[in-house]
C-alpha positions as CSV (number, residue, x, y, z in Angstrom):
1,X,-118.0,92.4,121.6
2,X,-115.3,92.6,119.0
3,X,-115.3,95.7,116.8
4,X,-116.1,95.0,113.1
5,X,-113.2,95.9,110.8
6,X,-113.5,98.6,108.3
7,X,-113.5,97.6,104.6
8,X,-110.4,99.8,104.2
9,X,-108.5,97.3,106.3
10,X,-109.4,94.5,103.9
11,X,-106.2,93.4,102.0
12,X,-107.7,91.1,99.4
13,X,-110.9,89.3,98.4
14,X,-111.2,85.9,96.8
15,X,-114.3,84.8,94.9
16,X,-115.0,81.1,94.0
17,X,-117.6,81.1,91.3
18,X,-120.4,78.6,90.4
19,X,-123.5,79.0,88.3
20,X,-125.8,79.8,91.2
21,X,-123.5,81.2,94.0
22,X,-120.4,83.2,94.7
23,X,-118.3,82.1,97.6
24,X,-116.4,85.2,98.9
25,X,-113.6,85.3,101.4
26,X,-112.0,88.6,102.6
27,X,-108.7,88.9,104.4
28,X,-108.4,91.3,107.3
29,X,-104.8,90.9,108.6
30,X,-104.8,87.4,110.1
31,X,-108.5,86.9,109.9
32,X,-110.7,85.6,107.2
33,X,-114.3,86.6,106.7
34,X,-116.5,84.4,104.5
35,X,-119.9,84.9,102.9
36,X,-121.9,83.4,100.1
37,X,-124.2,85.3,97.8
38,X,-126.3,84.5,94.7
39,X,-124.7,84.9,91.4
40,X,-127.3,87.4,90.3
41,X,-126.9,91.0,89.2
42,X,-129.0,92.6,92.0
43,X,-127.3,90.7,94.7
44,X,-123.8,91.4,93.3
45,X,-124.5,95.1,93.0
46,X,-125.6,95.1,96.7
47,X,-122.4,93.4,97.7
48,X,-120.3,95.9,95.6
49,X,-121.9,98.8,97.4
50,X,-120.6,97.4,100.7
51,X,-117.0,97.7,99.3
52,X,-116.9,101.5,99.2
53,X,-113.4,102.4,100.3
54,X,-111.9,99.1,99.4
55,X,-108.5,99.5,97.7
56,X,-107.2,95.9,97.6
57,X,-107.3,93.3,94.9
58,X,-110.3,91.0,94.0
59,X,-109.3,87.6,92.7
60,X,-111.8,85.5,90.7
61,X,-111.0,82.2,89.0
62,X,-112.0,81.8,85.3
63,X,-115.0,79.3,85.4
64,X,-116.7,78.8,82.0
65,X,-118.7,82.0,81.6
66,X,-120.0,82.1,85.2
67,X,-117.4,84.7,86.3
68,X,-118.4,87.2,83.6
69,X,-121.1,89.0,85.5
70,X,-119.2,89.7,88.8
71,X,-116.1,90.6,86.8
72,X,-117.9,93.1,84.6
73,X,-119.9,94.7,87.4
74,X,-116.7,95.1,89.5
75,X,-114.9,96.6,86.5
76,X,-117.7,99.1,85.9
77,X,-117.5,100.2,89.5
78,X,-113.7,100.8,89.2
79,X,-112.6,97.9,91.4
80,X,-109.3,96.1,90.8
81,X,-110.5,92.6,89.8
82,X,-108.1,90.0,88.4
83,X,-109.4,86.9,86.5
84,X,-106.9,84.1,86.9
85,X,-106.3,80.8,85.1
86,X,-107.5,77.8,87.2
87,X,-104.0,76.2,86.7
88,X,-102.5,79.0,88.8
89,X,-105.0,78.7,91.6
90,X,-104.7,74.9,91.6
91,X,-100.9,75.3,92.1
92,X,-101.5,77.3,95.2
93,X,-104.2,75.0,96.6
94,X,-101.9,72.0,96.2
95,X,-99.2,73.7,98.2
96,X,-101.4,73.5,101.3
97,X,-100.6,70.8,103.9
98,X,-104.3,70.0,104.4
99,X,-106.0,69.2,101.1
100,X,-109.5,70.6,101.5
101,X,-111.7,71.0,98.4
102,X,-114.7,73.2,99.2
103,X,-116.1,76.6,98.1
104,X,-115.0,78.4,101.3
105,X,-111.5,76.8,101.0
106,X,-111.2,77.7,97.4
107,X,-112.2,81.3,97.9
108,X,-109.7,81.5,100.8
109,X,-106.9,80.3,98.6
110,X,-107.8,83.0,96.0
111,X,-107.8,85.7,98.7
112,X,-104.4,84.6,99.9
113,X,-103.1,84.8,96.3
114,X,-104.2,88.5,96.2
115,X,-101.6,89.1,98.9
116,X,-98.8,86.6,98.1
117,X,-98.8,86.0,94.4
118,X,-96.3,88.2,92.6
119,X,-97.3,87.3,89.0
120,X,-101.0,88.1,88.8
121,X,-102.6,89.1,85.5
122,X,-103.5,92.7,84.8
123,X,-106.8,94.1,86.0
124,X,-109.7,93.0,83.8
125,X,-110.8,95.5,81.2
126,X,-112.9,93.5,79.0
127,X,-116.3,94.8,77.8
128,X,-119.5,92.9,77.2
129,X,-119.0,93.1,73.4
130,X,-115.5,91.6,73.7
131,X,-116.7,88.8,76.0
132,X,-119.5,88.1,73.5
133,X,-117.0,87.9,70.7
134,X,-114.8,85.4,72.7
135,X,-117.8,83.2,73.4
136,X,-118.8,83.4,69.7
137,X,-115.3,82.3,68.8
138,X,-115.7,79.2,71.0
139,X,-119.0,78.4,69.4
140,X,-117.4,78.8,65.9
141,X,-114.6,76.4,66.8
142,X,-117.0,73.8,68.2
143,X,-119.2,74.0,65.2
144,X,-116.3,73.6,62.8
145,X,-115.0,70.6,64.8
146,X,-118.4,68.9,64.6
147,X,-118.7,69.6,60.8
148,X,-115.3,68.0,60.2
149,X,-116.1,65.0,62.4
150,X,-119.4,64.4,60.6
151,X,-117.9,64.8,57.2
152,X,-115.3,62.2,58.0
153,X,-117.8,59.8,59.5
154,X,-120.1,60.0,56.5
155,X,-117.1,59.5,54.1
156,X,-116.0,56.4,56.0
157,X,-119.5,55.1,56.1
158,X,-120.0,55.6,52.4
159,X,-116.7,53.9,51.5
160,X,-117.7,50.9,53.7
161,X,-121.1,50.5,51.9
162,X,-119.4,50.7,48.5
163,X,-117.0,47.9,49.5
164,X,-119.9,45.7,50.9
165,X,-122.0,46.6,47.8
166,X,-125.1,47.3,49.9
167,X,-127.6,50.1,49.7
168,X,-127.4,53.0,52.1
169,X,-130.0,53.6,54.8
170,X,-132.6,56.3,54.2
171,X,-131.3,58.4,57.1
172,X,-128.0,58.9,55.2
173,X,-129.6,61.4,52.9
174,X,-131.0,63.3,55.8
175,X,-127.6,63.5,57.4
176,X,-126.1,64.9,54.2
177,X,-128.8,67.6,54.2
178,X,-128.1,68.4,57.9
179,X,-124.4,68.7,57.1
180,X,-125.1,71.3,54.4
181,X,-127.2,73.2,56.8
182,X,-124.4,73.2,59.4
183,X,-122.0,74.5,56.8
184,X,-124.4,77.3,55.9
185,X,-124.7,78.1,59.6
186,X,-120.9,78.2,59.9
187,X,-120.6,80.7,57.0
188,X,-123.3,82.9,58.6
189,X,-121.6,82.7,62.0
190,X,-118.3,83.7,60.4
191,X,-119.9,86.7,58.8
192,X,-121.3,87.7,62.2
193,X,-117.9,87.2,63.8
194,X,-116.3,89.5,61.2
195,X,-119.0,92.1,61.8
196,X,-118.5,92.0,65.6
197,X,-114.7,92.2,65.3
198,X,-114.8,95.1,62.9
199,X,-117.2,97.0,65.2
200,X,-115.1,96.4,68.3
201,X,-111.9,97.2,66.4
202,X,-113.3,100.4,65.0
203,X,-114.3,101.5,68.5
204,X,-111.3,100.4,70.6
205,X,-108.3,99.1,68.5
206,X,-107.9,101.0,65.2
207,X,-104.2,101.4,65.5
208,X,-103.6,97.8,66.5
209,X,-105.8,96.6,63.6
210,X,-103.8,98.8,61.2
211,X,-100.6,97.1,62.2
212,X,-102.0,93.6,61.8
213,X,-103.4,94.6,58.4
214,X,-99.9,95.8,57.2
215,X,-98.3,92.4,57.9
216,X,-98.0,89.5,55.4
217,X,-101.0,87.2,55.5
218,X,-102.7,88.8,58.5
219,X,-105.0,91.2,56.8
220,X,-108.0,88.8,56.7
221,X,-107.5,88.1,60.4
222,X,-106.7,91.7,61.5
223,X,-110.0,92.3,63.2
224,X,-109.8,88.9,65.1
225,X,-106.2,89.6,66.2
226,X,-106.9,93.3,67.3
227,X,-109.9,92.2,69.4
228,X,-108.4,89.1,71.1
229,X,-104.8,90.2,71.7
230,X,-104.0,92.8,74.3
231,X,-101.3,95.2,73.2
232,X,-100.5,96.1,76.8
233,X,-99.1,92.6,77.7
234,X,-95.5,92.4,78.9
235,X,-94.1,90.6,75.8
236,X,-95.0,89.0,72.5
237,X,-94.6,85.7,74.3
238,X,-97.9,86.3,76.0
239,X,-99.6,86.5,72.6
240,X,-97.9,83.3,71.5
241,X,-99.0,81.5,74.7
242,X,-102.6,82.9,74.4
243,X,-102.8,81.4,70.9
244,X,-101.3,78.1,72.1
245,X,-98.4,78.0,69.6
246,X,-95.7,78.2,72.2
247,X,-93.4,75.2,72.7
248,X,-93.2,73.0,75.8
249,X,-90.1,70.8,76.4
250,X,-89.7,68.1,79.0
251,X,-86.2,67.4,80.2
252,X,-84.3,65.9,83.1
253,X,-80.5,65.7,83.4
254,X,-79.2,64.5,80.0
255,X,-82.6,63.3,78.9
256,X,-84.6,65.7,76.7
257,X,-88.1,64.9,75.5
258,X,-89.7,65.9,72.2
259,X,-90.8,69.6,72.0
260,X,-94.6,70.0,71.5
261,X,-97.1,72.8,71.1
262,X,-98.8,73.6,74.4
263,X,-102.2,74.1,72.6
264,X,-103.6,75.7,75.7
265,X,-104.7,78.9,74.1
266,X,-107.6,80.0,71.8
267,X,-108.0,77.1,69.3
268,X,-109.8,79.1,66.6
269,X,-107.2,81.8,66.8
270,X,-104.4,79.2,66.5
271,X,-106.1,77.8,63.3
272,X,-106.4,81.3,61.8
273,X,-102.8,82.1,62.5
274,X,-101.6,78.9,60.8
275,X,-103.7,79.7,57.8
276,X,-102.4,83.3,57.7
277,X,-98.8,82.2,58.0
278,X,-99.1,79.7,55.1
279,X,-101.0,82.3,53.0
280,X,-98.1,84.7,53.6
281,X,-95.6,82.0,52.4
282,X,-97.6,81.6,49.2
283,X,-98.0,85.3,48.5
284,X,-95.0,87.2,49.8
285,X,-91.5,86.5,48.4
286,X,-89.6,87.4,51.6
287,X,-91.8,85.1,53.7
288,X,-91.5,82.3,51.1
289,X,-87.7,82.7,51.2
290,X,-87.7,82.4,55.0
291,X,-89.9,79.3,54.7
292,X,-87.6,77.7,52.2
293,X,-84.6,78.5,54.5
294,X,-86.4,76.7,57.4
295,X,-87.1,73.7,55.2
296,X,-83.4,73.6,54.2
297,X,-82.5,73.3,57.8
298,X,-84.6,70.1,58.2
299,X,-87.8,71.6,59.5
300,X,-91.0,70.0,58.4
301,X,-93.8,71.9,56.7
302,X,-96.0,72.4,59.8
303,X,-93.1,73.3,62.0
304,X,-91.9,75.9,59.5
305,X,-95.3,77.5,59.2
306,X,-95.8,77.7,62.9
307,X,-92.4,79.3,63.3
308,X,-93.5,82.0,60.8
309,X,-96.8,82.4,62.7
310,X,-94.9,83.1,65.9
311,X,-92.5,85.4,64.0
312,X,-95.5,87.4,62.6
313,X,-96.9,87.9,66.2
314,X,-93.5,89.1,67.4
315,X,-93.2,91.5,64.5
316,X,-96.7,92.8,65.2
317,X,-96.0,93.3,68.9
318,X,-92.7,95.2,68.2
319,X,-94.4,97.5,65.6
320,X,-97.2,98.3,68.0
321,X,-94.8,99.1,70.8
322,X,-92.4,101.1,68.7
323,X,-94.7,102.8,66.2
324,X,-92.5,101.7,63.3
325,X,-93.8,100.6,59.9
326,X,-93.3,97.1,58.6
327,X,-90.2,96.4,56.5
328,X,-90.1,93.0,55.0
329,X,-86.4,93.2,54.1
330,X,-85.6,93.6,57.9
331,X,-88.3,91.3,59.4
332,X,-87.5,88.1,57.5
333,X,-83.7,88.1,57.4
334,X,-81.7,85.0,58.2
């Protein structure tokens, strides 16, 4: 009978997550051990107890909110767990000769990444309060999008009835009332977001929040930025990419496509950064001067504001890393 390997010999563990189940594959040298457990707190804690002595990396793919529980429990127990973007795991899965799509196969690919992938994200350090805040941000964005859509539909509908000179249906008044209620809910949710952000920032990111507050236009969004942006990232480019205001360019040979925003990051954060950058242009002379300089070079309004938003993030990152104070005469030179 073959001797069972010690958990200390395990090199990496991959976890494929679904709402009800965790598919887990562990690598022991050239062997793979697979098991499936329920995605429940009690079952996960029992599994974590079996990992005493494990010193490798645990890889879990970001899957809606279903990976939160196992990620938080592993973090609380001091395990090195990395939450990766599905795009990264998909790249590895597509490199396999045999295209197999199943939970065991997916968890196996994740486990292999723990051994072979050189560019893994940092260990997860998020707390329940920070995860709650991120989910609330997503809810806020979805609500805002629905309100804007309903507003436009009601406006178009009303204009159509005016042209046709017909009376509106009785349900239209009810929809107008519902729209006002949604807008009220949005304002209440925004207040709750600000309260959550201030509480988290006061506990964990006071210095970071102070830096954002000192920059032009960013004071209203300082709590949001200090909670959602990690000051320990490798570069300001990570912040820019997280917000989705980085540029993607397609080119081949002499052909060069049009540059576009990736828009892969936090949509609500991207909106707030755009608003903050434009507010800075309207309020601070040095930022307005820089904006006018960009416009004189042929940049359009949106492009100029986005360039200032990126510049504000780079300035904030530099100030946090160096400990220096903001100096507008140096920051917005051209």
